[in-house]
ZAROKE-762397 format. One record per residue: residue in three letters; x, y, z of N, C-alpha, C, O in turn. Coordinates in steps of 0.2 Angstrom, whole numbers, padded with zeros to 4 digits, always signed. Example, Ala and Ser with C-alpha at 12.3 -4.5 7.8 and 13.67 -1.06 7.14 Angstrom:
ala+0066-0028+0039+0062-0022+0039+0066-0016+0039+0071-0017+0042 ser+0064-0011+0035+0068-0005+0036+0064+0000+0039+0067+0006+0040 
# end
This chain:
met-0109+0046+0045-0103+0042+0047-0102+0043+0055-0105+0047+0058 ser-0099+0038+0058-0098+0039+0065-0093+0045+0067-0089+0046+0063 asn-0095+0048+0073-0091+0053+0075-0084+0051+0078-0080+0055+0079 val-0084+0044+0080-0078+0041+0084-0075+0037+0079-0077+0031+0078 ile-0069+0039+0076-0065+0035+0071-0058+0033+0074-0055+0038+0076 lys-0057+0027+0075-0051+0025+0079-0046+0023+0073-0040+0024+0074 leu-0048+0020+0067-0043+0017+0062-0045+0021+0056-0051+0020+0053 ala-0040+0025+0053-0041+0027+0046-0037+0023+0041-0031+0022+0042 ile-0039+0022+0036-0035+0018+0030-0035+0022+0024-0040+0024+0022 ile-0029+0023+0022-0028+0027+0016-0025+0023+0010-0020+0020+0011 ala-0029+0023+0005-0027+0019-0001-0026+0024-0007-0029+0029-0007 ala-0023+0022-0012-0023+0025-0018-0029+0025-0023-0032+0030-0024 leu-0031+0019-0025-0036+0018-0030-0042+0014-0027-0041+0010-0022 glu-0048+0016-0029-0054+0012-0027-0054+0005-0028-0057+0001-0024 arg-0051+0003-0034-0050-0004-0035-0047-0008-0030-0048-0014-0029 glu-0042-0005-0026-0038-0008-0021-0042-0010-0015-0041-0015-0011 val-0048-0006-0014-0051-0007-0007-0059-0010-0009-0062-0011-0004 ala-0061-0010-0015-0068-0012-0017-0070-0018-0013-0076-0018-0010 pro-0067-0024-0012-0069-0029-0009-0070-0028-0001-0074-0031+0002 ile-0065-0023+0001-0065-0022+0009-0072-0018+0011-0075-0020+0016 val-0073-0013+0007-0079-0008+0009-0086-0010+0006-0090-0006+0007 arg-0086-0016+0003-0093-0018+0001-0098-0018+0007-0097-0021+0012 gly-0103-0014+0006-0108-0013+0011-0107-0008+0016-0111-0008+0020 trp-0102-0004+0016-0100+0001+0021-0104+0007+0019-0106+0008+0013 glu-0105+0012+0024-0108+0018+0022-0103+0022+0018-0097+0022+0019 gln-0106+0026+0013-0102+0029+0008-0104+0037+0008-0110+0039+0008 lys-0098+0041+0007-0100+0048+0006-0093+0050+0003-0088+0047+0002 phe-0094+0057+0001-0088+0060-0002-0085+0066+0002-0089+0069+0006 ile-0079+0067+0002-0075+0072+0006-0071+0076+0001-0069+0074-0004 asp-0070+0082+0003-0066+0087-0001-0059+0087+0001-0058+0088+0007 ile-0054+0085-0003-0047+0085-0001-0043+0090-0006-0042+0089-0012 tyr-0042+0096-0003-0039+0101-0007-0042+0102-0014-0038+0103-0019 gly-0048+0103-0014-0052+0104-0021-0054+0097-0024-0057+0098-0029 tyr-0051+0092-0022-0053+0086-0025-0058+0082-0022-0058+0080-0016 arg-0064+0080-0025-0069+0076-0022-0068+0069-0022-0068+0065-0027 lys-0066+0066-0016-0064+0059-0015-0069+0055-0011-0073+0058-0007 arg-0070+0049-0013-0075+0044-0010-0072+0041-0004-0066+0040-0004 cys-0076+0041+0001-0074+0037+0007-0079+0033+0010-0085+0034+0009 trp-0077+0028+0014-0082+0023+0017-0081+0022+0024-0075+0023+0026 ser-0086+0021+0028-0085+0020+0036-0090+0014+0037-0095+0013+0035 ser-0087+0010+0043-0090+0005+0046-0088+0005+0053-0082+0003+0055 gly-0092+0005+0058-0090+0005+0065-0085+0011+0066-0087+0017+0066 thr-0080+0009+0069-0075+0014+0070-0069+0015+0065-0064+0018+0067 ser-0070+0012+0059-0065+0013+0054-0068+0017+0048-0074+0017+0047 val-0063+0020+0045-0065+0024+0039-0059+0022+0033-0053+0022+0035 val-0061+0022+0027-0057+0021+0022-0058+0026+0017-0063+0028+0015 val-0052+0029+0015-0051+0035+0010-0047+0033+0005-0042+0030+0006 cys-0048+0035-0002-0044+0034-0007-0042+0041-0010-0046+0045-0012 ala-0035+0041-0009-0032+0048-0010-0030+0050-0017-0029+0055-0019 gly-0029+0044-0021-0025+0045-0028-0019+0043-0028-0017+0040-0022 val-0015+0043-0033-0008+0040-0034-0003+0045-0032-0003+0051-0034 gly+0003+0043-0028+0008+0048-0027+0008+0051-0021+0004+0052-0017 gln+0014+0054-0019+0016+0057-0013+0012+0064-0011+0010+0065-0006 gln+0010+0067-0016+0007+0074-0015+0000+0073-0013-0003+0076-0008 arg-0004+0068-0017-0010+0066-0015-0011+0063-0008-0015+0064-0004 ala-0006+0059-0007-0006+0055+0000-0005+0060+0006-0008+0059+0011 his-0001+0065+0005+0000+0070+0009-0006+0074+0011-0007+0075+0017 glu-0009+0076+0006-0015+0080+0006-0020+0076+0010-0023+0079+0014 cys-0022+0070+0008-0027+0066+0010-0026+0065+0018-0030+0065+0022 thr-0020+0063+0020-0018+0061+0027-0020+0068+0031-0022+0067+0037 gln-0018+0073+0029-0020+0079+0033-0027+0080+0034-0029+0082+0039 val-0031+0080+0029-0038+0080+0028-0041+0075+0033-0045+0077+0037 val-0039+0069+0032-0042+0064+0037-0040+0065+0044-0045+0063+0048 ile-0034+0067+0046-0033+0069+0053-0037+0074+0055-0040+0074+0061 glu-0038+0080+0051-0043+0085+0053-0050+0083+0054-0053+0086+0058 thr-0052+0079+0049-0059+0077+0049-0061+0072+0054-0067+0073+0057 phe-0057+0067+0054-0059+0061+0058-0055+0060+0065-0057+0056+0069 ala-0050+0063+0066-0045+0062+0072-0044+0055+0074-0045+0054+0079 pro-0042+0051+0069-0041+0044+0071-0035+0043+0075-0031+0047+0076 glu-0035+0037+0079-0030+0035+0083-0024+0032+0079-0018+0033+0081 val-0026+0028+0074-0021+0025+0069-0022+0026+0062-0028+0027+0061 ile-0017+0028+0058-0018+0029+0052-0014+0023+0048-0008+0022+0049 thr-0017+0020+0043-0014+0015+0039-0013+0016+0032-0018+0017+0029 ser-0007+0016+0029-0006+0016+0021-0007+0009+0018-0003+0005+0020 ile-0011+0008+0014-0012+0002+0011-0011+0002+0004-0012+0007+0001 gly-0010-0003+0000-0010-0004-0007-0005-0009-0010-0003-0013-0006 phe-0004-0008-0016+0001-0013-0019+0008-0010-0019+0009-0004-0019 ala+0013-0014-0019+0020-0013-0019+0024-0018-0024+0021-0023-0025 gly+0030-0016-0025+0034-0020-0029+0040-0023-0025+0043-0019-0021 ala+0041-0030-0025+0046-0033-0021+0053-0030-0024+0054-0029-0029 thr+0058-0030-0019+0065-0028-0021+0069-0035-0019+0075-0034-0020 val+0066-0040-0016+0070-0046-0014+0067-0052-0017+0060-0051-0018 pro+0070-0057-0018+0067-0063-0021+0062-0067-0017+0058-0070-0019 asp+0063-0066-0010+0058-0069-0005+0051-0067-0006+0047-0071-0004 leu+0050-0061-0008+0043-0058-0008+0040-0059-0015+0044-0057-0020 thr+0035-0062-0016+0032-0063-0023+0024-0061-0023+0022-0059-0018 ala+0021-0061-0029+0014-0058-0029+0010-0062-0025+0010-0068-0024 gly+0006-0058-0021+0001-0060-0016+0004-0060-0009+0000-0060-0004 asp+0010-0059-0008+0013-0059-0001+0012-0052+0001+0011-0047-0003 val+0011-0051+0008+0010-0045+0011+0016-0043+0016+0018-0047+0020 leu+0018-0036+0015+0023-0034+0020+0020-0029+0024+0017-0024+0022 val+0021-0030+0031+0019-0025+0036+0026-0022+0039+0029-0026+0043 pro+0028-0017+0036+0035-0015+0038+0036-0012+0045+0031-0009+0048 ala+0042-0013+0048+0043-0010+0054+0046-0002+0053+0045+0003+0057 lys+0049-0001+0046+0052+0005+0045+0050+0007+0038+0050+0003+0033 val+0048+0014+0036+0047+0016+0030+0052+0022+0028+0052+0027+0033 val+0055+0022+0022+0059+0027+0021+0058+0030+0015+0055+0027+0010 ser+0059+0037+0014+0058+0041+0008+0064+0041+0004+0069+0043+0007 ser+0063+0039-0002+0069+0039-0006+0071+0046-0009+0076+0048-0011 arg+0066+0050-0008+0067+0057-0010+0071+0061-0005+0075+0065-0007 thr+0070+0060+0001+0074+0064+0006+0078+0060+0011+0083+0062+0014 gly+0077+0053+0011+0081+0049+0015+0078+0048+0022+0081+0045+0027 ala+0073+0052+0023+0070+0052+0030+0067+0045+0032+0064+0041+0027 glu+0068+0043+0038+0065+0036+0040+0060+0037+0045+0060+0042+0049 phe+0055+0033+0045+0049+0033+0049+0047+0026+0052+0046+0022+0048 gln+0046+0026+0059+0045+0019+0062+0038+0018+0062+0034+0023+0064 ser+0036+0012+0060+0029+0010+0061+0027+0008+0068+0031+0008+0072 trp+0021+0008+0069+0018+0006+0076+0021-0001+0078+0024-0002+0083 phe+0021-0006+0073+0024-0012+0073+0025-0015+0066+0022-0013+0062 gly+0029-0020+0066+0030-0024+0059+0037-0026+0058+0040-0027+0063 ala+0039-0028+0053+0046-0031+0051+0048-0029+0044+0044-0030+0040 gly+0054-0027+0043+0057-0026+0037+0056-0019+0035+0053-0015+0039 val+0058-0017+0029+0059-0010+0027+0055-0009+0020+0056-0013+0016 leu+0051-0004+0020+0048-0002+0014+0050+0005+0012+0051+0009+0016 val+0052+0006+0005+0054+0012+0003+0049+0015-0002+0046+0012-0006 thr+0048+0022-0001+0043+0025-0005+0047+0029-0011+0051+0033-0009 ala+0045+0028-0017+0049+0031-0023+0044+0036-0026+0038+0036-0025 asp+0047+0040-0031+0043+0045-0034+0039+0043-0040+0035+0046-0043 ala+0042+0036-0042+0039+0034-0049+0038+0026-0048+0040+0023-0043 ile+0035+0023-0053+0035+0016-0053+0042+0013-0054+0046+0015-0058 ala+0043+0008-0050+0051+0006-0049+0051-0001-0054+0047-0005-0054 gly+0056+0000-0058+0058-0006-0063+0064-0010-0059+0065-0009-0053 arg+0067-0014-0063+0072-0019-0060+0078-0015-0057+0080-0017-0052 glu+0080-0010-0061+0086-0007-0059+0085-0003-0053+0089-0002-0048 leu+0079+0001-0052+0078+0005-0046+0077+0000-0040+0079+0002-0035 lys+0073-0005-0041+0072-0010-0036+0079-0012-0033+0079-0013-0027 ala+0084-0014-0037+0090-0016-0035+0094-0011-0031+0097-0012-0026 glu+0093-0005-0034+0096+0001-0030+0094+0002-0023+0097+0003-0018 leu+0087+0002-0023+0083+0003-0016+0086-0003-0011+0086-0002-0005 arg+0086-0009-0014+0088-0014-0010+0095-0013-0007+0097-0015-0002 arg+0100-0011-0012+0107-0010-0010+0107-0004-0005+0111-0005+0000 val+0104+0001-0006+0105+0008-0002+0101+0007+0005+0104+0009+0010 tyr+0095+0005+0005+0091+0005+0010+0089-0002+0014+0086-0002+0019 arg+0092-0007+0010+0090-0014+0013+0082-0015+0012+0079-0019+0017 ala+0079-0013+0007+0072-0013+0007+0070-0019+0004+0073-0022+0000 glu+0064-0022+0007+0060-0027+0005+0055-0026-0001+0054-0030-0005 ala+0053-0019-0001+0048-0018-0006+0048-0010-0007+0051-0006-0003 val+0045-0008-0013+0044-0001-0014+0037+0000-0016+0034-0003-0020 asp+0035+0007-0013+0028+0009-0015+0029+0017-0017+0034+0019-0018 met+0023+0020-0018+0023+0027-0020+0020+0032-0015+0020+0038-0016 glu+0018+0029-0009+0014+0034-0005+0016+0033+0003+0014+0038+0006 ala+0018+0028+0005+0018+0026+0012+0022+0031+0016+0020+0033+0022 ala+0028+0033+0014+0033+0037+0018+0029+0044+0019+0031+0048+0024 thr+0026+0047+0014+0022+0053+0015+0017+0053+0020+0016+0057+0024 val+0013+0047+0020+0008+0046+0026+0011+0046+0033+0009+0048+0038 ala+0017+0042+0033+0021+0041+0039+0023+0048+0041+0022+0050+0047 glu+0025+0052+0037+0028+0059+0039+0023+0063+0042+0024+0067+0047 val+0017+0063+0039+0011+0067+0042+0009+0065+0049+0008+0068+0053 cys+0009+0058+0049+0007+0055+0055+0012+0057+0061+0010+0058+0066 ala+0019+0057+0059+0024+0058+0064+0023+0066+0066+0025+0067+0072 ala+0022+0070+0062+0021+0077+0063+0015+0079+0068+0014+0084+0071 ser+0010+0074+0067+0003+0075+0070+0003+0070+0077-0002+0071+0080 gly+0008+0067+0078+0007+0062+0084+0003+0056+0083+0000+0054+0088 lys+0002+0054+0077-0003+0048+0076+0001+0042+0075+0006+0042+0072 lys-0002+0036+0077+0001+0030+0076+0001+0028+0068-0005+0029+0065 phe+0006+0025+0066+0006+0024+0058+0007+0016+0057+0011+0013+0061 leu+0004+0014+0052+0005+0007+0049+0005+0007+0042+0003+0011+0039 ala+0009+0002+0039+0008+0001+0031+0007-0006+0030+0010-0010+0034 ile+0002-0008+0026+0000-0014+0023+0001-0014+0016-0003-0012+0013 lys+0006-0017+0013+0007-0017+0006+0008-0024+0003+0012-0028+0005 ala+0004-0025-0002+0003-0032-0005+0008-0032-0012+0008-0027-0016 ile+0011-0037-0012+0016-0037-0018+0012-0039-0025+0009-0044-0026 ser+0013-0034-0030+0010-0035-0036+0015-0036-0042+0013-0039-0047 asp+0021-0035-0040+0026-0036-0045+0033-0039-0042+0035-0036-0037 gly+0036-0043-0044+0042-0046-0042+0049-0042-0043+0049-0037-0047 trp+0054-0044-0040+0060-0040-0040+0063-0039-0047+0067-0034-0048 lys+0062-0044-0051+0065-0044-0058+0060-0042-0063+0062-0041-0069 asp+0054-0040-0061+0048-0037-0066+0050-0031-0068+0051-0027-0064 glu+0049-0029-0074+0050-0023-0077+0044-0019-0077+0039-0022-0080 met+0043-0013-0074+0036-0010-0074+0036-0003-0078+0031+0001-0077 glu+0042-0001-0081+0042+0006-0084+0037+0007-0089+0035+0013-0090 phe+0034+0001-0092+0030+0002-0098+0023+0005-0095+0019+0008-0099 leu+0022+0005-0089+0016+0008-0086+0017+0015-0084+0011+0018-0083 ala+0022+0017-0083+0024+0024-0080+0020+0030-0084+0017+0034-0080 pro+0019+0030-0091+0016+0035-0094+0008+0035-0093+0005+0040-0094 tyr+0006+0030-0090-0001+0030-0089-0004+0030-0082-0010+0030-0080 val+0001+0032-0077+0000+0033-0070-0001+0040-0069+0004+0044-0071 arg-0007+0043-0067-0008+0050-0065-0010+0050-0058-0013+0045-0055 pro-0010+0056-0054-0012+0056-0047-0019+0054-0047-0021+0051-0042 glu-0023+0056-0052-0030+0054-0051-0032+0046-0052-0037+0044-0051 gly-0027+0043-0055-0028+0036-0056-0024+0033-0062-0019+0036-0065 phe-0026+0027-0065-0023+0024-0071-0027+0026-0077-0033+0025-0077 arg-0023+0028-0082-0027+0030-0089-0028+0023-0092-0024+0021-0097 thr-0033+0019-0091-0034+0013-0093-0035+0013-0101-0032+0009-0104 ala-0040+0017-0103-0041+0017-0110-0035+0019-0114-0035+0015-0120 ala-0031+0023-0112-0025+0025-0116-0020+0019-0116-0017+0017-0121 phe-0019+0016-0110-0015+0010-0110-0017+0004-0114-0013+0001-0117 leu-0024+0003-0114-0026-0002-0119-0025-0001-0126-0024-0005-0130 gly-0026+0006-0128-0025+0007-0135-0017+0007-0136-0015+0005-0142 his-0013+0008-0132-0006+0007-0133-0003+0000-0134+0001-0001-0139 ile-0006-0004-0129-0004-0011-0130-0007-0015-0135-0005-0020-0137 ala-0013-0013-0138-0016-0016-0143-0013-0018-0149-0014-0023-0152 val-0008-0013-0151-0004-0014-0157+0004-0016-0155+0008-0015-0159 arg+0004-0018-0149+0011-0020-0147+0011-0027-0143+0011-0028-0137 pro+0010-0032-0147+0009-0039-0145+0015-0041-0140+0014-0046-0136 ala+0021-0038-0141+0026-0040-0137+0025-0039-0129+0028-0042-0125 leu+0020-0034-0128+0019-0033-0121+0013-0037-0118+0013-0038-0112 trp+0009-0041-0122+0004-0044-0120+0005-0049-0114+0001-0050-0110 gly+0011-0053-0115+0013-0057-0110+0013-0054-0103+0011-0056-0098 ser+0017-0048-0103+0019-0045-0097+0012-0042-0094+0011-0042-0088 val+0008-0040-0098+0001-0037-0096-0003-0043-0093-0006-0042-0087 arg-0003-0049-0096-0007-0054-0093-0004-0056-0086-0008-0058-0081 lys+0003-0056-0086+0006-0058-0079+0005-0053-0074+0004-0055-0068 leu+0005-0046-0075+0003-0042-0071-0004-0042-0069-0006-0040-0063 lys-0009-0043-0073-0016-0044-0071-0017-0050-0066-0021-0049-0061 asp-0013-0056-0067-0014-0061-0063-0011-0059-0056-0013-0061-0051 gln-0005-0056-0056-0002-0054-0050-0005-0049-0046-0005-0049-0040 ser-0009-0045-0049-0012-0040-0046-0018-0043-0043-0020-0040-0037 gln-0021-0048-0045-0027-0051-0042-0024-0055-0036-0027-0054-0030 leu-0019-0058-0036-0016-0061-0030-0014-0056-0024-0015-0057-0019 ala-0012-0050-0027-0011-0045-0022-0017-0042-0019-0017-0041-0013 ser-0022-0041-0023-0028-0039-0020-0031-0044-0015-0033-0042-0010 asp-0031-0051-0016-0033-0055-0012-0030-0055-0005-0033-0055+0000 gly-0023-0055-0006-0018-0054+0000-0020-0048+0004-0020-0049+0011 leu-0021-0042+0001-0022-0036+0004-0028-0036+0008-0029-0034+0014 cys-0033-0038+0005-0040-0038+0008-0041-0043+0014-0044-0041+0019 lys-0037-0049+0014-0037-0053+0019-0034-0050+0025-0036-0050+0031 thr-0028-0046+0024-0024-0043+0029-0027-0037+0032-0028-0036+0038 val-0030-0033+0028-0034-0027+0031-0040-0029+0034-0041-0026+0039 gly-0043-0034+0032-0049-0037+0036-0048-0039+0042-0052-0038+0047 leu-0042-0042+0044-0040-0044+0050-0038-0038+0055-0040-0038+0061 leu-0035-0033+0052-0034-0027+0056-0041-0023+0058-0042-0020+0063 ile-0045-0023+0053-0052-0020+0055-0056-0024+0060-0059-0021+0064 arg-0055-0030+0060-0059-0034+0065-0056-0035+0072-0060-0035+0077 asp-0049-0035+0072-0046-0036+0078-0039-0033+0078-0034-0037+0076 val-0039-0027+0080-0031-0024+0080-0027-0028+0085-0021-0028+0083 ala-0029-0030+0091-0025-0033+0095-0022-0040+0092-0016-0042+0093 glu-0026-0044+0089-0024-0050+0085-0020-0048+0080-0015-0052+0079 phe-0021-0043+0076-0017-0041+0070-0009-0040+0073-0005-0042+0070 glu-0009-0036+0079-0003-0034+0081+0001-0040+0084+0007-0041+0083 arg-0003-0045+0087+0000-0051+0089+0003-0055+0084+0009-0058+0085 gln+0000-0056+0078+0002-0060+0073+0008-0056+0069+0013-0060+0067 phe+0008-0050+0068+0012-0047+0063+0018-0043+0067+0023-0042+0064 ser+0018-0042+0073+0023-0038+0076+0029-0043+0078+0035-0040+0079 ala+0029-0049+0077+0034-0054+0079+0036-0058+0073+0039-0064+0074 arg+0035-0056+0067+0036-0061+0061+0041-0057+0056+0041-0051+0055 arg+0045-0061+0053+0049-0059+0047+0045-0057+0041+0039-0060+0041 pro+0047-0053+0037+0043-0051+0031+0040-0056+0027+0035-0056+0025 met+0044-0062+0026+0042-0067+0022+0036-0071+0025+0031-0073+0022 ala+0037-0072+0032+0031-0075+0036+0025-0071+0036+0020-0073+0036 val+0026-0064+0037+0021-0059+0037+0017-0060+0031+0011-0061+0031 ala+0020-0061+0025+0017-0062+0019+0013-0068+0019+0007-0068+0016 gly+0015-0073+0022+0011-0079+0021+0005-0079+0025+0000-0083+0023 ile+0004-0075+0030-0002-0075+0033-0008-0073+0029-0013-0076+0029 ala-0006-0068+0025-0011-0065+0020-0012-0070+0014-0018-0072+0012 gly-0006-0072+0012-0007-0077+0005-0008-0084+0007-0009-0088+0002 glu-0006-0086+0013-0007-0093+0015-0003-0098+0011-0005-0103+0009 arg+0003-0095+0010+0007-0099+0006+0015-0100+0009+0018-0105+0007 ala+0017-0095+0013+0024-0095+0015+0024-0099+0022+0019-0101+0024 pro+0030-0101+0024+0031-0105+0030+0030-0102+0036+0030-0096+0036 ala+0029-0105+0041+0028-0102+0048+0034-0098+0050+0039-0099+0048 ala+0033-0092+0053+0038-0088+0056+0043-0092+0060+0041-0096+0064 lys+0049-0089+0060+0054-0092+0064+0057-0087+0069+0062-0089+0073 gly+0053-0082+0070+0056-0077+0075+0057-0070+0072+0057-0069+0066 asn+0059-0066+0076+0062-0060+0074+0068-0059+0070+0073-0064+0071 gln+0069-0054+0066+0076-0054+0063+0081-0050+0068+0086-0049+0066 
# end
């Protein structure tokens, strides 16, 4: 791998980054006893930390110690907390907030607010986060990455693709989410005898594909041209930001 890394991208799961890192150089690094896969191309590196704030914290620390990047970006899926953001839209937030501590962290640039929660957010939690923090979306890792970046003097960005809407109930997934990933086999066994969930699962699968497409397009732009990424995303409202990746939203109307 290159000794000069300018951009480090931290994701939770390999499936979130598979289209991005296709053809990249691959190796494994040790993160506090966990052997995790990472990929590099040019001056960029992508690392999959696992799910949740503890894994994100540990991964970010190791990435800083190992690669000394200039910019660290937390990427992945998120749930919308407002009706304006739907599956496939992408939010590059100006501010990330920890719901655990209330701590706020400014991004290098962006628009809108992302809140990091300790668990998968259903309809009630999304409404609460919108009311308390004026959040546009909720994820499970970004605030922890931002906290480590702030302590280390590193530039921080977040790119979050919407996989579930503000009214979507997601609690049925919670028992199958673990720090190491999603317990797919156990989940499939659970829903196999519960046909009432089949519609929700199909909807989530379709929405996750839209989110993956939007995420990969947006991260691809960041990797190819940071200056162009900043030009496009630093002066746009969250919904317009989403439209660049999803190619569905109206043109931006200016800053909020």
